[in-house]
TORSENU-745465 format. One record per atom (N, C-alpha, C, O, CB): residue in one letter; residue number from 1; y, z, x. Coordinates in steps of 0.001 Angstrom, whole numbers, padded with zeros to 6 digits. Glycine has a CB too. Layout:
residues N
residu->A	num->NUM	yy->Y	zz->Z	xx->X;
...
This chain:
residues 98
residu->M	num->1	yy->-021079	zz->013566	xx->007165;
residu->M	num->1	yy->-021985	zz->014435	xx->007167;
residu->M	num->1	yy->-022508	zz->014750	xx->008433;
residu->M	num->1	yy->-022316	zz->013961	xx->009358;
residu->M	num->1	yy->-022856	zz->014090	xx->006385;
residu->S	num->2	yy->-023292	zz->016033	xx->008651;
residu->S	num->2	yy->-023713	zz->016306	xx->009744;
residu->S	num->2	yy->-024994	zz->017070	xx->009602;
residu->S	num->2	yy->-025083	zz->017837	xx->008644;
residu->S	num->2	yy->-022750	zz->016897	xx->010425;
residu->V	num->3	yy->-025947	zz->016962	xx->010395;
residu->V	num->3	yy->-027057	zz->017978	xx->010367;
residu->V	num->3	yy->-027070	zz->018877	xx->011508;
residu->V	num->3	yy->-027883	zz->018769	xx->012426;
residu->V	num->3	yy->-028370	zz->017330	xx->010308;
residu->D	num->4	yy->-026090	zz->019837	xx->011438;
residu->D	num->4	yy->-025915	zz->020734	xx->012647;
residu->D	num->4	yy->-026846	zz->022119	xx->012344;
residu->D	num->4	yy->-027219	zz->022857	xx->013256;
residu->D	num->4	yy->-024178	zz->021121	xx->012871;
residu->D	num->5	yy->-027110	zz->022315	xx->011139;
residu->D	num->5	yy->-027918	zz->023496	xx->010785;
residu->D	num->5	yy->-029408	zz->023421	xx->011313;
residu->D	num->5	yy->-030138	zz->022453	xx->011095;
residu->D	num->5	yy->-027920	zz->023652	xx->009236;
residu->P	num->6	yy->-029769	zz->024499	xx->012004;
residu->P	num->6	yy->-031047	zz->024600	xx->012632;
residu->P	num->6	yy->-032244	zz->024302	xx->011678;
residu->P	num->6	yy->-033254	zz->023734	xx->012095;
residu->P	num->6	yy->-031177	zz->025968	xx->013213;
residu->E	num->7	yy->-032086	zz->024741	xx->010259;
residu->E	num->7	yy->-033002	zz->024347	xx->009352;
residu->E	num->7	yy->-032947	zz->023044	xx->008783;
residu->E	num->7	yy->-033583	zz->022808	xx->007756;
residu->E	num->7	yy->-032993	zz->025160	xx->008437;
residu->G	num->8	yy->-032231	zz->022141	xx->009358;
residu->G	num->8	yy->-032008	zz->020693	xx->008901;
residu->G	num->8	yy->-031428	zz->020409	xx->007545;
residu->G	num->8	yy->-031599	zz->019360	xx->006925;
residu->G	num->8	yy->-033264	zz->020002	xx->008923;
residu->R	num->9	yy->-030677	zz->021516	xx->007116;
residu->R	num->9	yy->-029829	zz->021113	xx->005999;
residu->R	num->9	yy->-028777	zz->020268	xx->006240;
residu->R	num->9	yy->-028265	zz->020335	xx->007357;
residu->R	num->9	yy->-029308	zz->022146	xx->005405;
residu->I	num->10	yy->-028313	zz->019437	xx->005394;
residu->I	num->10	yy->-027072	zz->018552	xx->005545;
residu->I	num->10	yy->-025820	zz->019380	xx->005054;
residu->I	num->10	yy->-025874	zz->020036	xx->004013;
residu->I	num->10	yy->-027225	zz->017136	xx->004651;
residu->S	num->11	yy->-024735	zz->019326	xx->005813;
residu->S	num->11	yy->-023618	zz->019903	xx->005364;
residu->S	num->11	yy->-022387	zz->018880	xx->005495;
residu->S	num->11	yy->-022309	zz->018063	xx->006412;
residu->S	num->11	yy->-023426	zz->021190	xx->006119;
residu->F	num->12	yy->-021569	zz->018998	xx->004616;
residu->F	num->12	yy->-020292	zz->018035	xx->004632;
residu->F	num->12	yy->-019252	zz->018623	xx->005659;
residu->F	num->12	yy->-018946	zz->019809	xx->005534;
residu->F	num->12	yy->-019548	zz->017923	xx->003065;
residu->E	num->13	yy->-018704	zz->017889	xx->006641;
residu->E	num->13	yy->-017658	zz->018352	xx->007434;
residu->E	num->13	yy->-016465	zz->018075	xx->006581;
residu->E	num->13	yy->-016437	zz->017122	xx->005802;
residu->E	num->13	yy->-017608	zz->017694	xx->008836;
residu->E	num->14	yy->-015387	zz->018994	xx->006750;
residu->E	num->14	yy->-014210	zz->018842	xx->005933;
residu->E	num->14	yy->-013353	zz->017636	xx->006205;
residu->E	num->14	yy->-012735	zz->017156	xx->005255;
residu->E	num->14	yy->-013406	zz->020003	xx->006075;
residu->P	num->15	yy->-013243	zz->017068	xx->007454;
residu->P	num->15	yy->-012543	zz->015834	xx->007449;
residu->P	num->15	yy->-013276	zz->014702	xx->006621;
residu->P	num->15	yy->-012537	zz->013940	xx->005996;
residu->P	num->15	yy->-012342	zz->015404	xx->008883;
residu->G	num->16	yy->-014600	zz->014508	xx->006544;
residu->G	num->16	yy->-015155	zz->013541	xx->005637;
residu->G	num->16	yy->-014807	zz->013714	xx->004154;
residu->G	num->16	yy->-014687	zz->012728	xx->003427;
residu->G	num->16	yy->-016586	zz->013561	xx->005784;
residu->L	num->17	yy->-014648	zz->014945	xx->003712;
residu->L	num->17	yy->-014558	zz->015279	xx->002382;
residu->L	num->17	yy->-012901	zz->014844	xx->002149;
residu->L	num->17	yy->-012522	zz->014322	xx->001100;
residu->L	num->17	yy->-015022	zz->016975	xx->002099;
residu->E	num->18	yy->-012131	zz->015099	xx->003114;
residu->E	num->18	yy->-010691	zz->014919	xx->002862;
residu->E	num->18	yy->-010662	zz->013290	xx->002740;
residu->E	num->18	yy->-010004	zz->012764	xx->001843;
residu->E	num->18	yy->-009662	zz->015599	xx->004150;
residu->G	num->19	yy->-011313	zz->012614	xx->003564;
residu->G	num->19	yy->-011268	zz->011063	xx->003532;
residu->G	num->19	yy->-011719	zz->010604	xx->002130;
residu->G	num->19	yy->-011122	zz->009711	xx->001528;
residu->G	num->19	yy->-012256	zz->010386	xx->004693;
residu->L	num->20	yy->-012731	zz->011208	xx->001662;
residu->L	num->20	yy->-013140	zz->010702	xx->000324;
residu->L	num->20	yy->-012057	zz->011198	xx->-000918;
residu->L	num->20	yy->-011841	zz->010538	xx->-001934;
residu->L	num->20	yy->-014710	zz->011287	xx->000034;
residu->E	num->21	yy->-011532	zz->012309	xx->-000640;
residu->E	num->21	yy->-010494	zz->012552	xx->-001639;
residu->E	num->21	yy->-009392	zz->011820	xx->-001536;
residu->E	num->21	yy->-008779	zz->011729	xx->-002599;
residu->E	num->21	yy->-010089	zz->013789	xx->-001665;
residu->H	num->22	yy->-008818	zz->011142	xx->-000426;
residu->H	num->22	yy->-007767	zz->010436	xx->-000129;
residu->H	num->22	yy->-008091	zz->009114	xx->-000829;
residu->H	num->22	yy->-007318	zz->008608	xx->-001644;
residu->H	num->22	yy->-007513	zz->010377	xx->001361;
residu->R	num->23	yy->-009347	zz->008537	xx->-000454;
residu->R	num->23	yy->-009651	zz->007195	xx->-000824;
residu->R	num->23	yy->-009665	zz->007164	xx->-002384;
residu->R	num->23	yy->-009243	zz->006192	xx->-003010;
residu->R	num->23	yy->-011030	zz->006724	xx->-000185;
residu->A	num->24	yy->-010278	zz->008515	xx->-003097;
residu->A	num->24	yy->-010303	zz->008581	xx->-004575;
residu->A	num->24	yy->-008834	zz->008368	xx->-005097;
residu->A	num->24	yy->-008585	zz->007536	xx->-005970;
residu->A	num->24	yy->-010908	zz->010006	xx->-005078;
residu->R	num->25	yy->-008000	zz->009061	xx->-004592;
residu->R	num->25	yy->-006511	zz->009265	xx->-004893;
residu->R	num->25	yy->-005955	zz->007730	xx->-004802;
residu->R	num->25	yy->-005374	zz->007199	xx->-005749;
residu->R	num->25	yy->-005707	zz->010388	xx->-003716;
residu->E	num->26	yy->-006168	zz->007157	xx->-003705;
residu->E	num->26	yy->-005683	zz->005611	xx->-003544;
residu->E	num->26	yy->-006182	zz->004749	xx->-004744;
residu->E	num->26	yy->-005427	zz->004111	xx->-005477;
residu->E	num->26	yy->-006300	zz->004905	xx->-002110;
residu->E	num->27	yy->-007434	zz->004799	xx->-004854;
residu->E	num->27	yy->-008052	zz->003955	xx->-005918;
residu->E	num->27	yy->-007498	zz->004384	xx->-007393;
residu->E	num->27	yy->-007242	zz->003537	xx->-008249;
residu->E	num->27	yy->-009694	zz->004119	xx->-005844;
residu->A	num->28	yy->-007356	zz->005639	xx->-007580;
residu->A	num->28	yy->-006749	zz->005893	xx->-008842;
residu->A	num->28	yy->-005238	zz->005355	xx->-008999;
residu->A	num->28	yy->-004777	zz->004956	xx->-010068;
residu->A	num->28	yy->-006804	zz->007383	xx->-009061;
residu->G	num->29	yy->-004549	zz->005402	xx->-007809;
residu->G	num->29	yy->-003191	zz->004875	xx->-007824;
residu->G	num->29	yy->-003197	zz->003319	xx->-007938;
residu->G	num->29	yy->-002285	zz->002731	xx->-008519;
residu->G	num->29	yy->-002437	zz->005326	xx->-006536;
residu->D	num->30	yy->-004127	zz->002745	xx->-007435;
residu->D	num->30	yy->-004175	zz->001213	xx->-007606;
residu->D	num->30	yy->-004618	zz->000872	xx->-009127;
residu->D	num->30	yy->-004228	zz->-000169	xx->-009657;
residu->D	num->30	yy->-005287	zz->000526	xx->-006496;
residu->R	num->31	yy->-005357	zz->001693	xx->-009729;
residu->R	num->31	yy->-005763	zz->001359	xx->-010995;
residu->R	num->31	yy->-004535	zz->001706	xx->-011994;
residu->R	num->31	yy->-004339	zz->001145	xx->-013072;
residu->R	num->31	yy->-007107	zz->002123	xx->-011330;
residu->R	num->32	yy->-003805	zz->002662	xx->-011473;
residu->R	num->32	yy->-002457	zz->002938	xx->-012439;
residu->R	num->32	yy->-001578	zz->001550	xx->-012282;
residu->R	num->32	yy->-001157	zz->000871	xx->-013218;
residu->R	num->32	yy->-001410	zz->004464	xx->-011841;
residu->G	num->33	yy->-001418	zz->001315	xx->-011002;
residu->G	num->33	yy->-000503	zz->000165	xx->-010646;
residu->G	num->33	yy->-000868	zz->-001142	xx->-011368;
residu->G	num->33	yy->000013	zz->-001856	xx->-011846;
residu->G	num->33	yy->-000539	zz->-000090	xx->-009113;
residu->K	num->34	yy->-002250	zz->-001468	xx->-011447;
residu->K	num->34	yy->-002614	zz->-002608	xx->-012107;
residu->K	num->34	yy->-002549	zz->-002430	xx->-013529;
residu->K	num->34	yy->-002318	zz->-003415	xx->-014229;
residu->K	num->34	yy->-003869	zz->-003025	xx->-011718;
residu->S	num->35	yy->-002738	zz->-001201	xx->-014092;
residu->S	num->35	yy->-002618	zz->-000977	xx->-015448;
residu->S	num->35	yy->-001130	zz->-001219	xx->-015863;
residu->S	num->35	yy->-000914	zz->-001810	xx->-016921;
residu->S	num->35	yy->-003110	zz->000428	xx->-015782;
residu->L	num->36	yy->-000062	zz->-000779	xx->-015059;
residu->L	num->36	yy->001215	zz->-000794	xx->-015276;
residu->L	num->36	yy->001608	zz->-002503	xx->-015337;
residu->L	num->36	yy->002267	zz->-002983	xx->-016259;
residu->L	num->36	yy->001943	zz->000127	xx->-014098;
residu->L	num->37	yy->001169	zz->-003160	xx->-014386;
residu->L	num->37	yy->001366	zz->-004633	xx->-014388;
residu->L	num->37	yy->000701	zz->-005224	xx->-015639;
residu->L	num->37	yy->001363	zz->-006039	xx->-016283;
residu->L	num->37	yy->000764	zz->-005293	xx->-013074;
residu->A	num->38	yy->-000370	zz->-004948	xx->-015998;
residu->A	num->38	yy->-001242	zz->-005459	xx->-016975;
residu->A	num->38	yy->-000243	zz->-005263	xx->-018300;
residu->A	num->38	yy->000163	zz->-006272	xx->-018876;
residu->A	num->38	yy->-002783	zz->-004613	xx->-017011;
residu->K	num->39	yy->000123	zz->-003989	xx->-018746;
residu->K	num->39	yy->000900	zz->-003660	xx->-019860;
residu->K	num->39	yy->002176	zz->-004443	xx->-019908;
residu->K	num->39	yy->002595	zz->-004877	xx->-020981;
residu->K	num->39	yy->001169	zz->-002244	xx->-019868;
residu->R	num->40	yy->002786	zz->-004631	xx->-018810;
residu->R	num->40	yy->004005	zz->-005339	xx->-018575;
residu->R	num->40	yy->003749	zz->-006776	xx->-019011;
residu->R	num->40	yy->004440	zz->-007370	xx->-019838;
residu->R	num->40	yy->004459	zz->-005239	xx->-017080;
residu->L	num->41	yy->002677	zz->-007285	xx->-018371;
residu->L	num->41	yy->002396	zz->-008804	xx->-018548;
residu->L	num->41	yy->002208	zz->-008994	xx->-020150;
residu->L	num->41	yy->002828	zz->-009872	xx->-020751;
residu->L	num->41	yy->000939	zz->-009320	xx->-017649;
residu->Q	num->42	yy->001479	zz->-008275	xx->-020675;
residu->Q	num->42	yy->001091	zz->-008117	xx->-022213;
residu->Q	num->42	yy->002415	zz->-008139	xx->-023001;
residu->Q	num->42	yy->002586	zz->-009019	xx->-023845;
residu->Q	num->42	yy->000246	zz->-006651	xx->-022544;
residu->R	num->43	yy->003394	zz->-007173	xx->-022753;
residu->R	num->43	yy->004608	zz->-007034	xx->-023379;
residu->R	num->43	yy->005375	zz->-008311	xx->-023222;
residu->R	num->43	yy->005717	zz->-008962	xx->-024210;
residu->R	num->43	yy->005336	zz->-005873	xx->-022853;
residu->L	num->44	yy->005651	zz->-008683	xx->-021990;
residu->L	num->44	yy->006630	zz->-009884	xx->-021780;
residu->L	num->44	yy->005877	zz->-011094	xx->-022385;
residu->L	num->44	yy->006640	zz->-011895	xx->-022924;
residu->L	num->44	yy->007023	zz->-010164	xx->-020117;
residu->K	num->45	yy->004702	zz->-011387	xx->-022422;
residu->K	num->45	yy->004058	zz->-012479	xx->-022943;
residu->K	num->45	yy->004242	zz->-012672	xx->-024301;
residu->K	num->45	yy->004514	zz->-013755	xx->-024819;
residu->K	num->45	yy->002787	zz->-012429	xx->-022695;
residu->R	num->46	yy->004061	zz->-011391	xx->-024997;
residu->R	num->46	yy->004376	zz->-011158	xx->-026476;
residu->R	num->46	yy->005769	zz->-011435	xx->-026854;
residu->R	num->46	yy->006132	zz->-012178	xx->-027766;
residu->R	num->46	yy->004091	zz->-009744	xx->-026872;
residu->D	num->47	yy->006453	zz->-010808	xx->-026116;
residu->D	num->47	yy->008085	zz->-010927	xx->-026372;
residu->D	num->47	yy->008672	zz->-012446	xx->-026263;
residu->D	num->47	yy->009669	zz->-012828	xx->-026876;
residu->D	num->47	yy->008928	zz->-009982	xx->-025173;
residu->A	num->48	yy->007870	zz->-013269	xx->-025358;
residu->A	num->48	yy->008164	zz->-014658	xx->-025097;
residu->A	num->48	yy->007456	zz->-015435	xx->-026189;
residu->A	num->48	yy->007802	zz->-016590	xx->-026435;
residu->A	num->48	yy->007713	zz->-015108	xx->-023652;
residu->G	num->49	yy->006556	zz->-014889	xx->-026797;
residu->G	num->49	yy->005969	zz->-015705	xx->-027859;
residu->G	num->49	yy->004906	zz->-016729	xx->-027352;
residu->G	num->49	yy->004601	zz->-017763	xx->-027946;
residu->G	num->49	yy->007084	zz->-016446	xx->-028582;
residu->L	num->50	yy->004400	zz->-016307	xx->-026200;
residu->L	num->50	yy->003428	zz->-017216	xx->-025538;
residu->L	num->50	yy->001999	zz->-016802	xx->-025664;
residu->L	num->50	yy->001691	zz->-015636	xx->-025909;
residu->L	num->50	yy->003741	zz->-017335	xx->-024102;
residu->T	num->51	yy->001110	zz->-017778	xx->-025493;
residu->T	num->51	yy->-000376	zz->-017357	xx->-025662;
residu->T	num->51	yy->-000674	zz->-017463	xx->-024004;
residu->T	num->51	yy->000117	zz->-017965	xx->-023205;
residu->T	num->51	yy->-001456	zz->-018526	xx->-026820;
residu->Q	num->52	yy->-001938	zz->-016903	xx->-023670;
residu->Q	num->52	yy->-002473	zz->-016794	xx->-022317;
residu->Q	num->52	yy->-002312	zz->-018293	xx->-021797;
residu->Q	num->52	yy->-001601	zz->-018559	xx->-020828;
residu->Q	num->52	yy->-004080	zz->-016210	xx->-022287;
residu->E	num->53	yy->-002944	zz->-019144	xx->-022431;
residu->E	num->53	yy->-002859	zz->-020554	xx->-022002;
residu->E	num->53	yy->-001661	zz->-021002	xx->-021795;
residu->E	num->53	yy->-001411	zz->-021523	xx->-020708;
residu->E	num->53	yy->-003402	zz->-021404	xx->-022833;
residu->A	num->54	yy->-000723	zz->-020900	xx->-022738;
residu->A	num->54	yy->000751	zz->-021471	xx->-022558;
residu->A	num->54	yy->001390	zz->-020840	xx->-021342;
residu->A	num->54	yy->001916	zz->-021549	xx->-020484;
residu->A	num->54	yy->001713	zz->-021160	xx->-023868;
residu->L	num->55	yy->001354	zz->-019408	xx->-021242;
residu->L	num->55	yy->002148	zz->-018881	xx->-020017;
residu->L	num->55	yy->001238	zz->-019219	xx->-018752;
residu->L	num->55	yy->001827	zz->-019303	xx->-017674;
residu->L	num->55	yy->002462	zz->-017163	xx->-020129;
residu->A	num->56	yy->-000119	zz->-019417	xx->-018777;
residu->A	num->56	yy->-000761	zz->-019916	xx->-017581;
residu->A	num->56	yy->-000307	zz->-021204	xx->-017110;
residu->A	num->56	yy->-000274	zz->-021435	xx->-015902;
residu->A	num->56	yy->-002131	zz->-019996	xx->-017770;
residu->V	num->57	yy->000064	zz->-022106	xx->-018013;
residu->V	num->57	yy->000390	zz->-023543	xx->-017741;
residu->V	num->57	yy->001814	zz->-023534	xx->-017162;
residu->V	num->57	yy->002082	zz->-024180	xx->-016149;
residu->V	num->57	yy->000292	zz->-024480	xx->-019094;
residu->K	num->58	yy->002793	zz->-022739	xx->-017867;
residu->K	num->58	yy->004030	zz->-022660	xx->-017621;
residu->K	num->58	yy->004062	zz->-021938	xx->-015985;
residu->K	num->58	yy->004948	zz->-022232	xx->-015183;
residu->K	num->58	yy->004743	zz->-021830	xx->-018884;
residu->S	num->59	yy->003197	zz->-021182	xx->-015740;
residu->S	num->59	yy->003190	zz->-020497	xx->-014367;
residu->S	num->59	yy->002539	zz->-021102	xx->-013409;
residu->S	num->59	yy->002733	zz->-020728	xx->-012252;
residu->S	num->59	yy->002670	zz->-019263	xx->-014368;
residu->G	num->60	yy->001621	zz->-022172	xx->-013688;
residu->G	num->60	yy->000771	zz->-022935	xx->-012763;
residu->G	num->60	yy->-000346	zz->-022229	xx->-012266;
residu->G	num->60	yy->-000677	zz->-022510	xx->-011115;
residu->G	num->60	yy->001494	zz->-023394	xx->-011660;
residu->I	num->61	yy->-001055	zz->-021309	xx->-012917;
residu->I	num->61	yy->-002100	zz->-020617	xx->-012812;
residu->I	num->61	yy->-003174	zz->-020873	xx->-013759;
residu->I	num->61	yy->-002838	zz->-021411	xx->-014814;
residu->I	num->61	yy->-001747	zz->-019443	xx->-012829;
residu->S	num->62	yy->-004463	zz->-020577	xx->-013576;
residu->S	num->62	yy->-005467	zz->-020901	xx->-014478;
residu->S	num->62	yy->-005488	zz->-019861	xx->-015647;
residu->S	num->62	yy->-005059	zz->-018733	xx->-015404;
residu->S	num->62	yy->-006793	zz->-020974	xx->-013746;
residu->R	num->63	yy->-005891	zz->-020118	xx->-016726;
residu->R	num->63	yy->-006006	zz->-019239	xx->-017957;
residu->R	num->63	yy->-006813	zz->-017967	xx->-017563;
residu->R	num->63	yy->-006437	zz->-016838	xx->-017880;
residu->R	num->63	yy->-006748	zz->-020033	xx->-019198;
residu->V	num->64	yy->-007884	zz->-018204	xx->-016892;
residu->V	num->64	yy->-008844	zz->-017035	xx->-016428;
residu->V	num->64	yy->-008042	zz->-016187	xx->-015562;
residu->V	num->64	yy->-007990	zz->-014975	xx->-015772;
residu->V	num->64	yy->-010184	zz->-017530	xx->-015611;
residu->T	num->65	yy->-007419	zz->-016729	xx->-014615;
residu->T	num->65	yy->-006724	zz->-015918	xx->-013699;
residu->T	num->65	yy->-005610	zz->-014931	xx->-014411;
residu->T	num->65	yy->-005503	zz->-013746	xx->-014094;
residu->T	num->65	yy->-006069	zz->-016874	xx->-012668;
residu->F	num->66	yy->-004865	zz->-015516	xx->-015326;
residu->F	num->66	yy->-003893	zz->-014827	xx->-016151;
residu->F	num->66	yy->-004694	zz->-013676	xx->-016934;
residu->F	num->66	yy->-004314	zz->-012506	xx->-016930;
residu->F	num->66	yy->-003148	zz->-015886	xx->-017171;
residu->A	num->67	yy->-005805	zz->-014110	xx->-017585;
residu->A	num->67	yy->-006630	zz->-013256	xx->-018372;
residu->A	num->67	yy->-006991	zz->-012013	xx->-017585;
residu->A	num->67	yy->-006872	zz->-010897	xx->-018091;
residu->A	num->67	yy->-007866	zz->-013986	xx->-018826;
residu->R	num->68	yy->-007410	zz->-012191	xx->-016404;
residu->R	num->68	yy->-007926	zz->-011210	xx->-015454;
residu->R	num->68	yy->-006628	zz->-010266	xx->-014971;
residu->R	num->68	yy->-006806	zz->-009062	xx->-014788;
residu->R	num->68	yy->-008674	zz->-012027	xx->-014150;
residu->L	num->69	yy->-005333	zz->-010870	xx->-014776;
residu->L	num->69	yy->-004325	zz->-010115	xx->-014547;
residu->L	num->69	yy->-003851	zz->-009160	xx->-015695;
residu->L	num->69	yy->-003616	zz->-007960	xx->-015557;
residu->L	num->69	yy->-003375	zz->-010940	xx->-014148;
residu->E	num->70	yy->-003752	zz->-009874	xx->-016831;
residu->E	num->70	yy->-003406	zz->-009190	xx->-018001;
residu->E	num->70	yy->-004416	zz->-007964	xx->-018388;
residu->E	num->70	yy->-004003	zz->-006963	xx->-018975;
residu->E	num->70	yy->-003345	zz->-010230	xx->-019106;
residu->A	num->71	yy->-005579	zz->-008113	xx->-018059;
residu->A	num->71	yy->-006715	zz->-006975	xx->-018199;
residu->A	num->71	yy->-006575	zz->-005975	xx->-017136;
residu->A	num->71	yy->-006934	zz->-004815	xx->-017337;
residu->A	num->71	yy->-008224	zz->-007562	xx->-018099;
residu->G	num->72	yy->-006052	zz->-006367	xx->-015966;
residu->G	num->72	yy->-006011	zz->-005389	xx->-014997;
residu->G	num->72	yy->-007056	zz->-005374	xx->-014041;
residu->G	num->72	yy->-007243	zz->-004471	xx->-013225;
residu->G	num->72	yy->-005959	zz->-004229	xx->-015560;
residu->E	num->73	yy->-007776	zz->-006471	xx->-014178;
residu->E	num->73	yy->-008920	zz->-006759	xx->-013439;
residu->E	num->73	yy->-008891	zz->-007398	xx->-012025;
residu->E	num->73	yy->-009807	zz->-007393	xx->-011202;
residu->E	num->73	yy->-009623	zz->-007533	xx->-014215;
residu->Q	num->74	yy->-007786	zz->-007893	xx->-011917;
residu->Q	num->74	yy->-007566	zz->-008569	xx->-010595;
residu->Q	num->74	yy->-006120	zz->-008362	xx->-010213;
residu->Q	num->74	yy->-005234	zz->-008289	xx->-011064;
residu->Q	num->74	yy->-007914	zz->-010130	xx->-010646;
residu->D	num->75	yy->-005878	zz->-008261	xx->-008795;
residu->D	num->75	yy->-004583	zz->-008145	xx->-008219;
residu->D	num->75	yy->-003989	zz->-009472	xx->-008056;
residu->D	num->75	yy->-004679	zz->-010376	xx->-007583;
residu->D	num->75	yy->-004625	zz->-007438	xx->-006937;
residu->P	num->76	yy->-002778	zz->-009676	xx->-008401;
residu->P	num->76	yy->-002200	zz->-011007	xx->-008306;
residu->P	num->76	yy->-001972	zz->-011287	xx->-006736;
residu->P	num->76	yy->-001800	zz->-010394	xx->-005906;
residu->P	num->76	yy->-000791	zz->-011096	xx->-009184;
residu->R	num->77	yy->-001994	zz->-012478	xx->-006495;
residu->R	num->77	yy->-001741	zz->-013050	xx->-005134;
residu->R	num->77	yy->-000094	zz->-012970	xx->-005000;
residu->R	num->77	yy->000588	zz->-012956	xx->-006024;
residu->R	num->77	yy->-002380	zz->-014705	xx->-004995;
residu->Y	num->78	yy->000438	zz->-012925	xx->-003850;
residu->Y	num->78	yy->001693	zz->-012782	xx->-003594;
residu->Y	num->78	yy->002544	zz->-013906	xx->-004212;
residu->Y	num->78	yy->003679	zz->-013643	xx->-004610;
residu->Y	num->78	yy->001830	zz->-012672	xx->-002221;
residu->E	num->79	yy->002059	zz->-015098	xx->-004303;
residu->E	num->79	yy->002731	zz->-016259	xx->-004590;
residu->E	num->79	yy->002662	zz->-016419	xx->-006184;
residu->E	num->79	yy->003434	zz->-017157	xx->-006796;
residu->E	num->79	yy->002099	zz->-017468	xx->-003782;
residu->T	num->80	yy->001758	zz->-015727	xx->-006735;
residu->T	num->80	yy->001613	zz->-015600	xx->-008383;
residu->T	num->80	yy->002646	zz->-014803	xx->-008982;
residu->T	num->80	yy->002880	zz->-015066	xx->-010162;
residu->T	num->80	yy->000251	zz->-014916	xx->-008852;
residu->L	num->81	yy->003253	zz->-013978	xx->-008497;
residu->L	num->81	yy->004262	zz->-012914	xx->-009068;
residu->L	num->81	yy->005546	zz->-013830	xx->-009357;
residu->L	num->81	yy->005961	zz->-013879	xx->-010515;
residu->L	num->81	yy->004624	zz->-011557	xx->-007903;
residu->P	num->82	yy->006112	zz->-014469	xx->-008471;
residu->P	num->82	yy->007257	zz->-015277	xx->-008821;
residu->P	num->82	yy->006886	zz->-016458	xx->-009872;
residu->P	num->82	yy->007753	zz->-016837	xx->-010659;
residu->P	num->82	yy->007854	zz->-015874	xx->-007487;
residu->A	num->83	yy->005723	zz->-016976	xx->-009877;
residu->A	num->83	yy->005283	zz->-018048	xx->-010602;
residu->A	num->83	yy->005329	zz->-017462	xx->-012054;
residu->A	num->83	yy->005867	zz->-018073	xx->-012977;
residu->A	num->83	yy->003853	zz->-018581	xx->-010106;
residu->L	num->84	yy->004687	zz->-016153	xx->-012207;
residu->L	num->84	yy->004708	zz->-015505	xx->-013576;
residu->L	num->84	yy->006054	zz->-015192	xx->-014118;
residu->L	num->84	yy->006332	zz->-015303	xx->-015312;
residu->L	num->84	yy->003946	zz->-014237	xx->-013556;
residu->A	num->85	yy->006916	zz->-014780	xx->-013160;
residu->A	num->85	yy->008286	zz->-014547	xx->-013577;
residu->A	num->85	yy->009022	zz->-015789	xx->-014102;
residu->A	num->85	yy->009796	zz->-015774	xx->-015059;
residu->A	num->85	yy->009039	zz->-013985	xx->-012439;
residu->R	num->86	yy->008708	zz->-016818	xx->-013401;
residu->R	num->86	yy->009367	zz->-018130	xx->-013856;
residu->R	num->86	yy->008880	zz->-018464	xx->-015233;
residu->R	num->86	yy->009653	zz->-018734	xx->-016153;
residu->R	num->86	yy->009041	zz->-019351	xx->-012869;
residu->G	num->87	yy->007450	zz->-018437	xx->-015360;
residu->G	num->87	yy->006757	zz->-018762	xx->-016557;
residu->G	num->87	yy->007347	zz->-017936	xx->-017815;
residu->G	num->87	yy->007625	zz->-018471	xx->-018889;
residu->G	num->87	yy->005230	zz->-018473	xx->-016334;
residu->L	num->88	yy->007490	zz->-016642	xx->-017553;
residu->L	num->88	yy->008016	zz->-015674	xx->-018560;
residu->L	num->88	yy->009502	zz->-015919	xx->-018789;
residu->L	num->88	yy->010045	zz->-015553	xx->-019832;
residu->L	num->88	yy->007785	zz->-014190	xx->-018095;
residu->G	num->89	yy->010171	zz->-016552	xx->-017791;
residu->G	num->89	yy->011677	zz->-016655	xx->-018070;
residu->G	num->89	yy->012540	zz->-015280	xx->-017721;
residu->G	num->89	yy->013553	zz->-014926	xx->-018323;
residu->G	num->89	yy->011864	zz->-017011	xx->-019677;
residu->V	num->90	yy->011980	zz->-014662	xx->-016735;
residu->V	num->90	yy->012476	zz->-013329	xx->-016316;
residu->V	num->90	yy->012613	zz->-013229	xx->-014935;
residu->V	num->90	yy->012024	zz->-014025	xx->-014203;
residu->V	num->90	yy->011635	zz->-012261	xx->-016748;
residu->S	num->91	yy->013419	zz->-012221	xx->-014431;
residu->S	num->91	yy->013482	zz->-012085	xx->-012973;
residu->S	num->91	yy->012266	zz->-011399	xx->-012519;
residu->S	num->91	yy->011548	zz->-010736	xx->-013267;
residu->S	num->91	yy->014722	zz->-011329	xx->-012513;
residu->L	num->92	yy->012045	zz->-011594	xx->-011178;
residu->L	num->92	yy->010874	zz->-010900	xx->-010468;
residu->L	num->92	yy->011046	zz->-009334	xx->-010543;
residu->L	num->92	yy->010072	zz->-008582	xx->-010596;
residu->L	num->92	yy->010794	zz->-011373	xx->-008887;
residu->E	num->93	yy->012361	zz->-008893	xx->-010542;
residu->E	num->93	yy->012441	zz->-007384	xx->-010814;
residu->E	num->93	yy->012093	zz->-006998	xx->-012159;
residu->E	num->93	yy->011541	zz->-005909	xx->-012315;
residu->E	num->93	yy->013795	zz->-006854	xx->-010565;
residu->T	num->94	yy->012343	zz->-007750	xx->-013176;
residu->T	num->94	yy->011998	zz->-007339	xx->-014588;
residu->T	num->94	yy->010662	zz->-007390	xx->-014737;
residu->T	num->94	yy->010191	zz->-006694	xx->-015637;
residu->T	num->94	yy->012603	zz->-008148	xx->-015640;
residu->L	num->95	yy->009773	zz->-008179	xx->-013937;
residu->L	num->95	yy->008215	zz->-008416	xx->-014126;
residu->L	num->95	yy->007693	zz->-007089	xx->-013330;
residu->L	num->95	yy->006674	zz->-006495	xx->-013684;
residu->L	num->95	yy->007576	zz->-010049	xx->-013387;
residu->L	num->96	yy->008393	zz->-006733	xx->-012356;
residu->L	num->96	yy->007724	zz->-005479	xx->-011537;
residu->L	num->96	yy->008191	zz->-004165	xx->-011828;
residu->L	num->96	yy->007633	zz->-003213	xx->-011282;
residu->L	num->96	yy->007932	zz->-005587	xx->-010061;
residu->T	num->97	yy->009207	zz->-003972	xx->-012670;
residu->T	num->97	yy->009754	zz->-002851	xx->-012970;
residu->T	num->97	yy->009902	zz->-002551	xx->-014503;
residu->T	num->97	yy->009919	zz->-003522	xx->-015259;
residu->T	num->97	yy->010933	zz->-002840	xx->-012311;
residu->D	num->98	yy->010004	zz->-001362	xx->-014995;
residu->D	num->98	yy->010360	zz->-001185	xx->-016318;
residu->D	num->98	yy->011683	zz->-001284	xx->-016724;
residu->D	num->98	yy->011979	zz->-001123	xx->-017908;
residu->D	num->98	yy->009965	zz->-000095	xx->-016692;
């Protein structure tokens, strides 16, 4: 924002708007990524016949953490992904791709 107008009106500079647009696109992409992982976790958990609690125990994470991952509310930590794959009995590639 800048107040370059002699009458004191506030105007938005183009680079600032581009930055906001870029950030909005990144956040939308992050939400889609979380949503894809969440859907994949739901499907793989169902296919394995596991509950949230059982999968969390097999993966060595808390049930609350798994619930947040499955809901797309939390990003997984790097070390959580291989643990989830082991708990589901699938490869890391299967966990991360369709």
